[in-house]
N, C-alpha and C positions, 0 to 999 in steps of 0.2 A: 441592430435588430437582435433581440434575444434568441438564442438557439435552444433547442431541446435535444438532449442526448438520451438514448434509450439504453438502460442497463438491463441486459438480458437475464433470464433466470439463472443461467450459469455464469457467475461472475468471474472476472480475472482479478485475483487477489494478490497484492504485493505484501510479503512478510519480511519485516526487517527487525533485527534486535541487536542492540549494542552488547558488547562483551559481558557486562555485568547483568544483562537481562536475558541472555540466551537460554539459561536453564528455565526461567519463568516462561519464555516463549514456547519452549519444547513441551513443558508440562501443560500449558494452555492448549497447544496444538493437539496433543494426545487426547486431552479432555474433549476437544471439539472435532475429533477425527471424522465423525459421521457427517458433520456439516461441511467441513473443509474438503472432503473427498468428492463432494458434488460440484466443486468449482475447479477452475484452472489456477494453479499456484505458481507464483513467481517469488523469488527471494534473492537477497544479496548473499554472496559467497558462502561463508561458513554456516550461516543461518539456514540457507537452502539445503546444504548437505545434511545438517542435523535433522531438519524436518523431514527430509526424504527418507532418512534412515529410521526415524521414530515412527513415521506413519506408513512406511512401505508404499508410498505413492510417488509418482514422478513430480518433480519440482523443477521449473526452469530456473537454473541458477545463473545469476549475473555476477559481476565482479564484486569483490569485497567493498563495503561502503567507502573506506578511506582511499581505495584505488579507483573509485568512480562508479561503484554500484548504485549509490544514492542518486547520482546524476543520470545513470541509465534508466532507473525507474522514473525519475522526473521527466525525462524525455518521452518515455512511454505514456505517462499521464498526459502530457501535452499533445501527443499523437492520438489520444483516445484509445490506447491499448491496455489501460489499467482502469478497473472500476472501483476498487476498494483498496485502501492502504491500512495495514495493521503494523504499527511501528512502535515497538517497545523501546523507547529511548531512555537513556540514563540521565536524569536531571542533575545528578550529583557529580558527574565526571566531565571535566573539560576535555573536549575532543579537537584534534587538529583539523578535522574536516567539518567543523561546525558550520561554516558558510554553505557547504553542500547540503547539510541537514536542513538548514533554514530555507534553502532554495526549494528542496523537495516539499517541505510542508507548505510553503507559499504556493507552489504549483497545485497542490491538492486543493487549496482554498480557491485559487483562481479558476480551476476547472470543476469546482463543486463536487469533489470526490468524497464519498464517505470515508472518514478516517478515525482510527482509534489509536490512542497513544499509551494505553495501559490495559491491564487485564480486565478491569471493570468495564471500560468503554468497549473493549473488544467483545466481551460477553454480551453486552447490550446489542451491539451491532450484529453478532452472529445469531441472536435469538429474535431479531426483528423479522416479521413476516415479509418485509420488503427484500430480505436477503435471498428469498427463495422464489421470487416472482419477477417478472419484467417490471421495470420501474423507470419513469421518465424523470430526469433531472434538468433543471433550467441552467443554462450557461449564460452568465451576464453578457451584455453587449460590449464587446471590445473593439468595435469598428474604429473608434477614435484612436486607438493604439495601432491598429493595423495600417491605417492610412497616414501615420505621422512621417514626416521627413526628418532625417537626422541632421 
């Protein structure tokens, strides 16, 4: 049976940026400060520290991505504790924690979480009227997976 999840007007936003994308993320966050401060912010390690300093707002900082931060955010997505993911990832850099990144992106799709992977998509997401109001998202029916025997 398909589920409906309500995203409240105040969203829980996960912010993640790879090393070569951190400066771009900070510049974007400063530009979008007015919108971002209306929401609850979460971020991986250094990204969270930099955003907190740049915006002068509290950010719930998790572990660094390579140390498990991507997986922590993925777990929060699965638990319904994250509403939006903004992930400036570096498509030109091979990363040792690439499986963690793919798992996080997969969970975002599984749980129908709005996601942005670059500045253009993040700008579109932040300027959507849905960002500032309650919105219902449909979660696909996964009962076939829940009831499976190993």
